[in-house]
PAZAPA-4460 file (N, C-alpha, C; in steps of 0.05 Angstrom, whole numbers, plus 32768, in hexadecimal, padded with zeros to 4 digits):
% residues 271
    n_x    n_y    n_z   ca_x   ca_y   ca_z    c_x    c_y    c_z   seq   type   mol
   8098   7EE3   7EC6   8081   7EF3   7EBD   8073   7EFF   7ED5     1      M     A
   8070   7F1A   7ED6   8064   7F27   7EED   8048   7F1D   7EF3     2      S     A
   8041   7F1D   7F0C   8026   7F14   7F14   8012   7F2A   7F11     3      R     A
   7FF9   7F23   7F09   7FE4   7F37   7F06   7FD9   7F3E   7F22     4      P     A
   7FCA   7F53   7F24   7FBF   7F5C   7F3D   7FAD   7F47   7F49     5      E     A
   7F9D   7F3A   7F39   7F8A   7F27   7F44   7F98   7F10   7F52     6      W     A
   7FAF   7F08   7F48   7FBF   7EF3   7F55   7FC7   7EFB   7F71     7      F     A
   7FD1   7F13   7F74   7FD9   7F1C   7F8E   7FC2   7F20   7FA1     8      V     A
   7FAB   7F29   7F97   7F93   7F2B   7FA7   7F8B   7F10   7FB3     9      K     A
   7F8E   7EFB   7FA3   7F88   7EE0   7FAD   7F9B   7ED9   7FC4    10      I     A
   7FB5   7EDF   7FC0   7FC8   7ED9   7FD6   7FC1   7EE8   7FF0    11      L     A
   7FB9   7F01   7FED   7FB1   7F10   8004   7F99   7F03   8013    12      V     A
   7F86   7EF9   8003   7F6F   7EEC   800F   7F76   7ED1   801C    13      E     A
   7F8A   7EC4   8011   7F92   7EAA   801B   7FA5   7EAC   8033    14      L     A
   7FB0   7EC4   8038   7FC5   7EC7   804C   7FBC   7EBD   8068    15      F     A
   7FA4   7EC2   8071   7F9C   7EB8   808C   7F9E   7E9A   808F    16      P     A
   7F9F   7E8B   8079   7FA1   7E6E   807B   7FBE   7E64   807B    17      G     A
   7FD1   7E76   807F   7FED   7E6E   807D   7FF5   7E59   8091    18      R     A
   7FE9   7E59   80A9   7FF1   7E46   80BD   7FE9   7E2A   80B6    19      F     A
   7FD1   7E27   80AB   7FC8   7E0D   80A1   7FDB   7E02   808B    20      T     A
   7FE2   7E14   8079   7FF4   7E0D   8063   800F   7E04   806F    21      F     A
   8019   7E12   8083   8033   7E0C   808F   8032   7DF0   809C    22      A     A
   801D   7DE9   80AA   801B   7DCF   80B6   801B   7DB9   80A2    23      R     A
   8010   7DBE   808A   8010   7DA9   8075   802C   7DA2   806C    24      L     A
   803F   7DB4   806F   805A   7DAF   8066   8068   7D99   8076    25      T     A
   805C   7D92   808D   8068   7D7D   809D   8061   7D61   8092    26      N     A
   804F   7D60   807F   804B   7D47   8070   8062   7D44   805D    27      L     A
   8072   7D2E   805F   808B   7D2C   8050   808A   7D34   8033    28      P     A
   8077   7D29   8024   8076   7D2E   8007   806F   7D4B   8002    29      V     A
   805B   7D56   8010   8054   7D72   800C   806B   7D85   8014    30      I     A
   8078   7D7E   802A   808E   7D8F   8033   80A4   7D91   801E    31      G     A
   80AB   7D7B   8012   80C0   7D7B   7FFE   80B8   7D8A   7FE5    32      R     A
   809F   7D87   7FDD   8095   7D95   7FC5   8095   7DB3   7FCA    33      I     A
   808B   7DBC   7FE1   808A   7DD9   7FE8   80A6   7DE4   7FEA    34      V     A
   80B8   7DD5   7FF7   80D3   7DDE   7FFA   80E0   7DE2   7FDE    35      D     A
   80DD   7DD0   7FCD   80EA   7DD2   7FB2   80DE   7DE8   7FA2    36      Y     A
   80C3   7DEB   7FA3   80B6   7DFF   7F92   80B8   7E1B   7F9C    37      G     A
   80B9   7E1F   7FB7   80B7   7E3A   7FC2   80D0   7E43   7FD2    38      L     A
   80E0   7E30   7FDB   80F6   7E37   7FED   8111   7E2B   7FE6    39      F     A
   8113   7E1F   7FCF   812C   7E11   7FC8   8143   7E25   7FC5    40      N     A
   8159   7E20   7FD4   8170   7E31   7FD3   816F   7E4A   7FE4    41      G     A
   815A   7E4D   7FF5   8156   7E65   8005   8169   7E66   801D    42      D     A
   816F   7E7F   8025   817D   7E84   803E   8174   7EA0   8046    43      D     A
   8165   7EA2   805C   8158   7EBB   8064   8160   7EC0   8081    44      I     A
   8168   7ED9   8086   8173   7EE0   80A1   8163   7EF7   80AD    45      V     A
   815A   7EF4   80C5   814E   7F0B   80D4   8164   7F1B   80E1    46      Y     A
   8162   7F35   80DE   8176   7F47   80EA   816A   7F55   8102    47      L     A
   8178   7F56   8119   816F   7F65   8130   816B   7F82   812A    48      P     A
   8159   7F8F   8137   8156   7FAC   8135   816F   7FB9   8141    49      R     A
   8177   7FCF   8135   8190   7FDC   813D   8190   7FE3   815B    50      D     A
   8179   7FEC   8165   8178   7FF5   8180   8179   7FE0   8195    51      G     A
   8177   7FC6   818C   8177   7FB0   81A0   8192   7FA2   81A3    52      T     A
   81A4   7FA7   8190   81BC   7F96   818F   81D4   7FA4   819D    53      I     A
   81E3   7F93   81AA   81FC   7F9C   81B6   8213   7F8C   81A9    54      H     A
   8225   7F99   819C   823B   7F8C   818F   8252   7F8A   81A3    55      I     A
   825D   7F72   81A6   8272   7F6E   81B9   828D   7F78   81AD    56      N     A
   8290   7F92   81AE   82A9   7F9E   81A4   82B5   7FAF   81BA    57      A     A
   82D0   7FB2   81BA   82DC   7FC2   81CF   82D1   7FDE   81CF    58      P     A
   82CD   7FE9   81E7   82C0   8003   81E9   82D1   8019   81DD    59      I     A
   82EB   8015   81DC   82FC   802A   81D1   82FB   802A   81B2    60      E     A
   82EE   8017   81A6   82EC   8016   8189   82CF   8016   8180    61      R     A
   82C0   802B   8186   82A3   802B   817F   829E   802B   8161    62      P     A
   82B2   8033   8151   82AF   8033   8134   82AD   8017   8129    63      Q     A
   82B4   8003   8139   82B2   7FE7   812F   8296   7FDC   8132    64      S     A
   8284   7FEB   8140   8269   7FE2   8143   825A   7FE3   8129    65      T     A
   824E   7FCD   8121   823F   7FCB   8108   8222   7FC5   810E    66      V     A
   8210   7FD7   8105   81F4   7FD3   810A   81E8   7FC0   80F5    67      L     A
   81D4   7FB0   80FD   81C8   7F9E   80E9   81BD   7FAC   80D1    68      P     A
   81B3   7FC5   80D4   81A9   7FD3   80BD   81BF   7FD8   80A8    69      S     A
   81D8   7FD8   80B0   81EE   7FDC   809D   81EE   7FC6   8088    70      S     A
   81E5   7FAE   8090   81E5   7F97   807D   81D0   7F9D   8067    71      I     A
   81B9   7FA6   806F   81A4   7FAD   805C   81AE   7FC3   8049    72      V     A
   81B9   7FD8   8055   81C2   7FEF   8045   81D8   7FE7   8032    73      D     A
   81E9   7FD5   803A   81FF   7FCC   8028   81F3   7FC0   800E    74      H     A
   81E0   7FAF   8010   81D5   7FA2   7FF8   81C4   7FB5   7FE7    75      F     A
   81B7   7FC8   7FF4   81A8   7FDC   7FE5   81BC   7FED   7FD5    76      I     A
   81D2   7FF4   7FE1   81E6   8004   7FD3   81F3   7FF5   7FBC    77      E     A
   81F7   7FDB   7FBE   8204   7FCB   7FAA   81F3   7FC4   7F93    78      Q     A
   81D8   7FC3   7F97   81C6   7FB9   7F82   81C4   7FCB   7F6A    79      A     A
   81C1   7FBF   7F53   81BD   7FCE   7F3A   81A0   7FD6   7F37    80      S     A
   818D   7FC6   7F42   8171   7FCC   7F40   8165   7FC9   7F5C    81      Y     A
   8153   7FDD   7F63   8147   7FDD   7F7E   8129   7FE2   7F7A    82      R     A
   8119   7FD2   7F88   80FC   7FD4   7F85   80EF   7FD6   7FA1    83      W     A
   80DD   7FE8   7FA5   80CE   7FEB   7FBE   80B1   7FE4   7FB9    84      V     A
   80A6   7FD2   7FC8   808A   7FCB   7FC6   8079   7FE1   7FD3    85      M     A
   8061   7FE6   7FC8   804F   7FF9   7FD3   803E   7FEE   7FE9    86      D     A
   8040   7FD5   7FEF   8031   7FC8   8004   8040   7FB0   800E    87      F     A
   8039   7FA8   8026   8043   7F8F   8031   802E   7F79   802E    88      C     A
   8034   7F64   8020   8021   7F4F   801B   8017   7F43   8036    89      L     A
   802A   7F3F   8049   8022   7F33   8062   800F   7F45   8072    90      C     A
   8016   7F5F   8075   8005   7F71   8084   7FEA   7F75   8076    91      R     A
   7FEB   7F75   805B   7FD1   7F77   804C   7FC0   7F5F   8052    92      S     A
   7FCB   7F47   8051   7FBC   7F2F   8055   7FB2   7F2C   8071    93      G     A
   7FC0   7F39   8084   7FB8   7F36   80A0   7FAA   7F4F   80AA    94      N     A
   7FA4   7F62   8097   7F97   7F7B   809D   7FA3   7F88   80B6    95      T     A
   7FBD   7F8C   80B5   7FCC   7F96   80CC   7FC2   7FB2   80D5    96      C     A
   7FBE   7FB4   80EF   7FB5   7FCD   80FB   7FCB   7FDC   810A    97      Q     A
   7FE3   7FD0   810B   7FF8   7FDB   811C   800F   7FE7   810D    98      T     A
   8016   7FDB   80F6   802D   7FE4   80E7   8024   7FEC   80CB    99      Y     A
   8033   7FFE   80BD   802B   8008   80A3   802B   7FF2   808E   100      P     A
   8014   7FEF   8082   8011   7FDB   806C   8021   7FE4   8054   101      I     A
   8024   7FFE   8050   8031   8009   8038   804F   8006   8039   102      E     A
   805B   7FFD   804F   8077   7FF9   8051   807E   7FDD   8048   103      Y     A
   8081   7FDA   802E   8085   7FBF   8022   80A3   7FB7   8021   104      G     A
   80A7   7FA0   8015   80C2   7F95   8013   80D3   7FA6   7FFF   105      C     A
   80ED   7FA2   8002   8100   7FAC   7FEF   810B   7F94   7FE0   106      I     A
   810B   7F95   7FC6   8117   7F80   7FB6   812E   7F8B   7FA5   107      F     A
   8143   7F7B   7FA4   815B   7F84   7F96   8163   7F6F   7F80   108      L     A
   816E   7F79   7F6A   8177   7F67   7F55   8168   7F6B   7F3B   109      G     A
   8173   7F5F   7F26   8167   7F63   7F0B   814B   7F59   7F09   110      E     A
   8144   7F45   7F19   8129   7F39   7F17   8113   7F4C   7F1E   111      A     A
   8119   7F62   7F2C   8104   7F75   7F34   80F7   7F82   7F1B   112      V     A
   8105   7F82   7F05   80F9   7F8E   7EED   80E1   7F7F   7EE3   113      K     A
   80DC   7F67   7EED   80C5   7F57   7EE5   80AD   7F5A   7EF8   114      Q     A
   80B0   7F69   7F0E   809A   7F6D   7F21   8085   7F7F   7F15   115      I     A
   806C   7F78   7F19   8056   7F89   7F0F   8059   7FA5   7F19   116      N     A
   8059   7FB9   7F08   805D   7FD5   7F11   8046   7FE0   7F22   117      P     A
   8030   7FD1   7F23   801A   7FD9   7F34   801F   7FD3   7F51   118      K     A
   8034   7FC3   7F57   803A   7FBB   7F72   804F   7FCC   7F80   119      F     A
   805D   7FDD   7F71   8072   7FED   7F7C   8081   7FFB   7F67   120      G     A
   809B   8001   7F6C   80AA   8011   7F59   80C8   800D   7F5C   121      R     A
   80D6   8012   7F46   80F3   8013   7F46   80FB   802D   7F54   122      L     A
   810F   802B   7F65   8118   8042   7F75   8136   8045   7F73   123      V     A
   813F   805D   7F7A   815C   8062   7F7B   8168   8057   7F95   124      S     A
   8182   8057   7F97   818F   804E   7FAF   8185   805E   7FC7   125      R     A
   8185   8078   7FC5   817D   8088   7FDC   8160   8083   7FE4   126      D     A
   814E   807F   7FD0   8132   807A   7FD7   812F   805F   7FE5   127      E     A
   813E   804B   7FDD   813D   8031   7FEA   8148   8033   8007   128      A     A
   815E   8042   800A   8169   8045   8025   8156   8054   8037   129      L     A
   8148   8068   802D   8135   8077   803C   811D   8065   8044   130      E     A
   8115   8054   8032   80FE   8042   8037   8106   802F   804E   131      H     A
   811E   8024   804C   8127   8012   8061   8128   8020   807C   132      A     A
   8131   8039   807D   8132   8048   8095   8116   804D   80A1   133      Q     A
   8103   8054   8090   80E8   8058   8099   80DC   803F   80A5   134      R     A
   80E3   8028   8099   80D9   800F   80A4   80E5   800A   80C0   135      C     A
   80FE   800F   80C3   810A   800C   80DE   80FE   801E   80F2   136      R     A
   80F9   8037   80EA   80ED   804A   80FD   80D1   8043   8104   137      E     A
   80C3   8034   80F3   80A8   802A   80F9   80A8   8012   810B   138      A     A
   80BF   8007   8111   80C1   7FF0   8123   80C2   7FD5   8115   139      G     A
   80C6   7FD6   80FA   80C7   7FBD   80EB   80E3   7FB1   80EC   140      L     A
   80E4   7F97   80E8   80FD   7F88   80E9   8105   7F7E   80CD   141      V     A
   811E   7F82   80C6   8127   7F79   80AC   812C   7F5B   80AB   142      H     A
   8125   7F4F   8095   812C   7F34   808E   8139   7F35   8072   143      M     A
   8150   7F29   806F   815F   7F2B   8055   8169   7F10   804C   144      I     A
   8168   7F0C   8032   8172   7EF3   8027   8164   7EEB   800D   145      G     A
   816A   7ED3   8004   815D   7EC9   7FED   8143   7EBA   7FF6   146      R     A
   812D   7EC2   7FEA   8113   7EB6   7FF1   8105   7EB0   7FD7   147      N     A
   8107   7E97   7FCE   80FB   7E90   7FB4   80DD   7E95   7FB3   148      K     A
   80D0   7E93   7FCA   80B3   7E99   7FCB   80AC   7EB4   7FBF   149      L     A
   80BD   7EC8   7FC4   80B8   7EE2   7FBA   80BA   7EE3   7F9B   150      D     A
   80CD   7ED4   7F91   80D0   7ED2   7F74   80B8   7EC6   7F67   151      S     A
   80AC   7EB2   7F75   8095   7EA3   7F6B   807C   7EB5   7F6B   152      V     A
   8076   7EC1   7F83   805D   7ED0   7F84   805D   7EEA   7F74   153      W     A
   8075   7EF5   7F71   8078   7F0D   7F61   807A   7F07   7F43   154      L     A
   8081   7EEE   7F3C   8087   7EE8   7F20   809F   7EF6   7F16   155      G     A
   80B3   7EF8   7F28   80CC   7F06   7F21   80E4   7EF3   7F25   156      A     A
   80F0   7EEC   7F0F   8106   7ED8   7F12   811D   7EDF   7EFF   157      G     A
   8132   7ECF   7F01   8134   7EB8   7F13   8138   7EC0   7F30   158      P     A
   8133   7EAE   7F43   8136   7EB4   7F5F   8152   7EBB   7F67   159      S     A
   8165   7EB2   7F56   8182   7EB8   7F5B   8188   7ED5   7F56   160      Q     A
   8175   7EE4   7F4B   8179   7F01   7F46   8165   7F12   7F54   161      K     A
   815B   7F08   7F6B   8148   7F17   7F7B   814F   7F14   7F99   162      L     A
   8158   7F2A   7FA5   815F   7F2A   7FC1   8148   7F38   7FD0   163      L     A
   813F   7F2B   7FE5   8128   7F35   7FF5   8132   7F43   800E   164      T     A
   8127   7F5B   8013   8129   7F68   802C   810D   7F6D   8036   165      I     A
   8104   7F5C   8049   80E9   7F5F   8054   80EB   7F72   806C   166      C     A
   80D4   7F7F   8072   80D2   7F91   8089   80BA   7F86   8099   167      N     A
   80C0   7F77   80AE   80AD   7F66   80BA   80A2   7F70   80D5   168      C     A
   8089   7F6B   80DA   807D   7F72   80F4   8076   7F57   8102   169      C     A
   8073   7F57   811C   806F   7F3F   812B   8053   7F33   8127   170      P     A
   803F   7F44   811F   8024   7F3A   811E   801D   7F2E   8103   171      C     A
   802B   7F34   80EE   8023   7F2C   80D3   8038   7F1D   80C3   172      C     A
   8051   7F1C   80CD   8067   7F10   80BD   8060   7EF3   80B5   173      C     A
   8063   7EEE   809B   805E   7ED3   8091   806D   7EBE   80A1   174      L     A
   8085   7EC5   80AA   8096   7EB1   80B7   808D   7EAC   80D4   175      W     A
   8076   7EB7   80DC   806A   7EAE   80F4   8061   7E91   80F2   176      G     A
   8062   7E86   80DA   805B   7E69   80D6   8072   7E57   80DD   177      I     A
   8089   7E62   80E4   80A1   7E51   80E8   809C   7E3A   80FB   178      I     A
   808E   7E3E   8112   808A   7E27   8124   807A   7E10   8118   179      P     A
   806A   7E16   8103   8059   7E01   80F6   8066   7DF4   80DE   180      Q     A
   807C   7E00   80D4   8088   7DF7   80BB   8099   7DDE   80C0   181      L     A
   809D   7DCF   80AB   80B0   7DB9   80AB   80CC   7DC5   80AF   182      T     A
   80DE   7DB7   80BE   80F9   7DC1   80C2   8108   7DC6   80A7   183      P     A
   8100   7DB7   8093   810C   7DBA   8079   810B   7DD7   806F   184      L     A
   80F5   7DE4   8076   80F1   7E00   806D   80F8   7E14   8083   185      I     A
   80EF   7E0F   809B   80F3   7E23   80B0   8110   7E28   80B7   186      R     A
   8121   7E14   80B2   813D   7E18   80B8   814B   7E2B   80A5   187      D     A
   813D   7E32   808F   8149   7E45   807C   8145   7E62   8084   188      K     A
   8137   7E66   809A   8133   7E80   80A5   8141   7E81   80C0   189      V     A
   8156   7E91   80C3   8166   7E8F   80DB   816C   7EAA   80E6   190      S     A
   8178   7EAA   80FE   8181   7EC3   810A   819C   7ECB   80FF   191      R     A
   81A4   7EE4   8103   81BE   7EED   80FA   81D3   7EDE   8109   192      M     A
   81E8   7ED4   80FC   81FD   7EC5   810A   8209   7ED4   8121   193      P     A
   820D   7EC6   8137   821A   7ED3   814E   8207   7EE1   8161   194      G     A
   81ED   7EE3   815A   81DA   7EF1   816B   81D2   7EDF   8182   195      V     A
   81D2   7EEB   819A   81C9   7EDD   81B2   81B4   7EEE   81C0   196      N     A
   819E   7EE1   81C7   8189   7EEF   81D6   8186   7EE0   81F0   197      V     A
   818A   7EEE   8206   818A   7EE2   8221   8178   7EF1   8234   198      T     A
   816B   7EE2   8246   815B   7EED   825B   816D   7EEF   8274   199      V     A
   816E   7F07   8280   817F   7F0B   8297   8170   7F08   82B1   200      T     A
   817F   7F0C   82C7   8173   7F09   82E2   815F   7F1F   82E8   201      E     A
   815E   7F34   82D7   814B   7F4A   82DC   812E   7F42   82D4   202      R     A
   812B   7F2B   82C7   8110   7F22   82BF   80FF   7F1D   82D8   203      C     A
   80E6   7F27   82D7   80D3   7F22   82ED   80BC   7F12   82E4   204      I     A
   80BD   7F08   82CB   80A7   7EF7   82C1   808D   7F05   82BC   205      G     A
   808F   7F1E   82B4   8076   7F2E   82B0   8066   7F25   8298   206      C     A
   8073   7F18   8285   8065   7F0D   826D   8062   7F20   8256   207      G     A
   806C   7F39   8259   8069   7F4C   8243   8075   7F42   8229   208      T     A
   808C   7F35   822B   809A   7F2C   8213   808C   7F15   8205   209      C     A
   8079   7F07   8213   806C   7EF0   8208   8051   7EF6   81FC   210      S     A
   8049   7F0F   81FB   802F   7F17   81F3   802F   7F24   81D7   211      E     A
   8031   7F13   81C2   8030   7F1D   81A7   8047   7F2D   819E   212      G     A
   805E   7F29   81AB   8076   7F38   81A4   8088   7F28   8191   213      V     A
   808C   7F0F   8197   809E   7EFE   8186   808E   7EF2   816F   214      C     A
   8097   7EF6   8157   8088   7EED   8140   8089   7ECE   813D   215      F     A
   809B   7EC1   814A   809C   7EA4   8149   8096   7E97   8165   216      V     A
   808C   7EA8   8177   8085   7E9E   8192   809B   7E8E   819F   217      D     A
   80B3   7E9A   819E   80CB   7E8C   81A8   80D0   7E92   81C6   218      A     A
   80C0   7EA4   81D2   80C4   7EAC   81ED   80AA   7EA8   81FD   219      I     A
   80AD   7E9B   8215   8095   7E96   8225   809E   7E96   8243   220      H     A
   808A   7E97   8254   808F   7E97   8271   808F   7E7B   827B   221      I     A
   80A4   7E73   8288   80A7   7E59   8295   80AC   7E5D   82B3   222      D     A
   8097   7E5A   82C3   809A   7E5F   82DF   809A   7E7D   82E4   223      G     A
   80B1   7E87   82EE   80B3   7EA4   82F5   80C3   7EB4   82E0   224      E     A
   80CD   7EA7   82CB   80DF   7EB5   82B9   80D8   7EAF   829C   225      Y     A
   80E1   7EC1   828B   80DE   7EBD   826E   80F3   7EAA   8264   226      A     A
   80EB   7E9A   8251   80FE   7E86   8245   80FC   7E89   8226   227      V     A
   8114   7E89   821A   8115   7E8C   81FD   811E   7E71   81F1   228      I     A
   810E   7E66   81DE   8115   7E4C   81D3   8124   7E4E   81B9   229      D     A
   812A   7E37   81AC   813B   7E36   8195   812F   7E42   817C   230      E     A
   8115   7E48   817C   8109   7E53   8164   810E   7E71   8162   231      T     A
   811B   7E7E   8176   8121   7E9A   8175   8132   7EA1   815C   232      C     A
   8129   7EB6   814E   8138   7EBF   8137   8147   7ED9   813C   233      R     A
   8149   7EE2   8155   815A   7EF8   815D   8152   7F13   8153   234      G     A
   8137   7F18   8150   812F   7F32   8145   8132   7F48   815A   235      C     A
   8131   7F42   8174   8135   7F56   8189   811C   7F64   8193   236      G     A
   8105   7F5C   8189   80EC   7F69   8193   80E8   7F66   81B1   237      R     A
   80EF   7F4E   81BB   80EB   7F4A   81D8   80FD   7F5C   81E8   238      C     A
   8115   7F62   81DD   8128   7F74   81EA   811B   7F90   81ED   239      V     A
   810F   7F99   81D8   8103   7FB4   81D7   80EB   7FB6   81EA   240      E     A
   80DB   7FA1   81EB   80C1   7FA2   81FA   80C4   7F9E   8217   241      I     A
   80DA   7F91   8221   80DC   7F8A   823D   80DD   7FA3   824F   242      C     A
   80CA   7FA6   8261   80C9   7FBE   8272   80E0   7FBF   8287   243      P     A
   80ED   7FA8   828C   8103   7FA7   829F   811E   7FA4   8293   244      N     A
   811F   7FA7   8278   8139   7FA4   826A   8147   7F8A   8272   245      E     A
   8137   7F75   8274   8142   7F5C   827E   814B   7F49   8268   246      A     A
   8147   7F51   824F   8150   7F40   8238   8165   7F4F   8229   247      I     A
   817B   7F40   8223   8191   7F4C   8215   8197   7F3E   81FB   248      E     A
   81A0   7F4D   81E7   81A7   7F42   81CD   81C3   7F4B   81C7   249      L     A
   81D5   7F39   81C1   81F0   7F40   81BA   81FA   7F2F   81A3   250      S     A
   8211   7F38   8198   821E   7F2A   8182   8239   7F22   818B   251      V     A
   8241   7F0A   8184   825A   7EFE   818F   8274   7F08   8182   252      D     A
   8272   7F15   816B   828A   7F1D   815E   8287   7F38   8150   253      Y     A
   829E   7F44   8149   829F   7F5E   813D   8298   7F5F   8120   254      D     A
   829F   7F49   8111   829D   7F4A   80F4   8282   7F42   80EA   255      E     A
   826D   7F4E   80F4   8252   7F47   80EC   824D   7F4D   80CF   256      V     A
   8252   7F65   80C6   824C   7F6E   80AB   825B   7F5D   8096   257      L     A
   8275   7F59   8097   8282   7F48   8083   8278   7F2B   8082   258      P     A
   8271   7F20   809A   8267   7F05   809B   824C   7F02   808D   259      A     A
   823B   7F16   8092   8220   7F15   8086   8222   7F1A   8068   260      M     A
   8233   7F2D   805F   8236   7F32   8043   8240   7F19   8035   261      I     A
   8254   7F0C   8041   825F   7EF4   8035   824A   7EDE   8033   262      E     A
   8238   7EDD   8046   8223   7EC8   8045   820D   7ECD   8031   263      R     A
   8205   7EE7   802F   81EE   7EED   801E   81F6   7EF1   8001   264      I     A
   820D   7EFD   7FFC   8215   7F04   7FE1   8214   7EED   7FCC   265      S     A
   821C   7ED5   7FD3   821B   7EBF   7FBF   81FF   7EB6   7FB8   266      P     A
   81EB   7EBD   7FC9   81D0   7EB3   7FC5   81C2   7EBF   7FAD   267      L     A
   81C7   7EDA   7FA9   81B9   7EE9   7F95   81CC   7EFC   7F86   268      V     A
   81CA   7EFD   7F6C   81DA   7F10   7F5C   81C9   7F2A   7F5A   269      D     A
   81D1   7F3F   7F68   81C1   7F57   7F68   81CE   7F6D   7F56   270      I     A
   81E3   7F66   7F48   81F1   7F7A   7F38   81E8   7F78   7F1A   271      N     A
***
């Protein structure tokens, strides 16, 4: 059953308290209840921005290079139903001043027919592709996968028929709560397989990458150099922001697209 406007307005008002809520999940009983009710069966992957990634493919075969955006476009093209939100819940709740609040999520699958029409609209394949492209051009990062939380707050189910494509900014993304969450939940949000983010010898420790760039605060200055810890989800923002091009992002294998399609496809029936 679709959620009424007043319900979503309450979520927007409660959004600033997300970090307190996340810390509560570390209490064993609460963590298990929240995981079962809001995240059961989830698998969510952050995709690097196209301009940050280097695919390790032979230079004489440039056609083998697959951009992360191709993964998003594949599922948009395959879906029977496509929905674009007129707003981003996270940026609305955080009153974002940097990125467009009107660039909302894309949802795919039959469950989108249950979303309140006041929140967005059904779109064609081309309209969804164009929306995704606008989000990329605005500097937003895609997150794709099954996210039961979206099915719950939208009142659109079952969650097995709702695929989420979020368009995330570093300042407002809900998953900025990852460092505070119980591992039971935070481990369901991961980087794209094979992605490696490394700091090279060109780093001078200027600190630019550690100043509100990483949405999970995975990069910090240790002594004279930047250090990336295990919470990194491989979005590539630090690569883009580094003034000395001292951070590199690469993928270990050529078959990125087939591997991601094989991983995501069983999660949600979008046909």
